[in-house]
N, C-alpha and C positions, 0 to 999 in steps of 0.2 A: 504494500500500500504506500502510495506517495501522499504526503501532506506538504503543501506549499513547495512541491517539486523535490522533496527529499524522501528517500526510502526509509520507512519507520517500522519495519517488521510486520507484526500481525495485527496492527490496528485497522479497524474498519474506517476510521477517520471521521466518525460522526457520533453524536449523542442524540437520543430520542427523548423528547420531553412530552410527558402526558399529564395534562391538568385534569384531575378527576372531578373537580368542581364544575368545569365548563365543557368537559369531554373534548378539549382541544388537544391536538397532537402536532408537534413540529420537530423537524430535524435541524440540528445545528452542527456545523463543521467544527472539528477540533483544530486548534491552531498548532503549529509546530512548537511554539513556545510552551503551550500546555503539555504536550507530549513529552518534551525534553525535561521540563521542570518537575512534573508530577508523576511521570513514568507509568504507573499502572492503576489498578482498580482502587486501592486504598488512598493513594495520593490524589487521584482525580476526584474521588468521592469527598475527600476532605476539602479540596478546593471549592467544589460546588456548594457544600453545606456552609462552609465558613463565609463565603462571599454572599450567599443568598438568604441566610437565616438571620432575622432580627434577633439579637440576644434576648429581647424581652418577650418574644412570642411564646405562647404556651406550647409545650411539646405536642399536644393533641389538636392544636389548631390546624385548619386546612392550609395555612400559610407556611407550615413547617414541612419542607419537602422530604420525601422518603427517596433516597438515592440508591439505585441499583447500578453497580458499575462492574464491568468485566475488565480483564487485563489484556495485554497485547498478545498473549499466547492462547487465548480462548479459541477453541475450534481447531487446535492442532493436536498432534499426538504426544506432545510433551507431557510427562507425568505432572499431575496436579494442575494442568492448564484449564480444567473446568471450574476452577474456583471463581467466586464472585464476592463482592462486598456490598452490604446494605448499610447505609449510614443515615443518621438524622439527629436532631436534638432529642435526647432521651427523656421519656417521662419518668424514668426511675431516678435519674440524677439531676435533671434539668440542665444537663451539660451534654458533652459529646457522647454519642453512642454509635457503635459499629459492630457488625458481625461479619464473619468470613464463612462462606458456605461452599460446598462442593457437591457435585453430582457424581455418583459412581454407578456404573452399569454392570449388572451381573450377567455373566455369559453362561 
């Protein structure tokens, strides 16, 4: 995948934003700066939550985004590449919350 003309490995180059309150859906291009500075799923999830969440918003408010982020190796055969991160302002701590998940396939 190329972003801004530079080969960046397994990235799809886009994020998908879904607004459950309005049923709106839009794609946004990742920038080369975002890919280089934040690298993968946890870094990009952190960037989006920290930039977009008002520190005073209630964690259960619709204005608190729930971010699902995959990494650059998702969709490859690299071990643990099926991992993804879910991040948001946590209702438990009223601060940062994230979880790392994976899918395993039984053969």
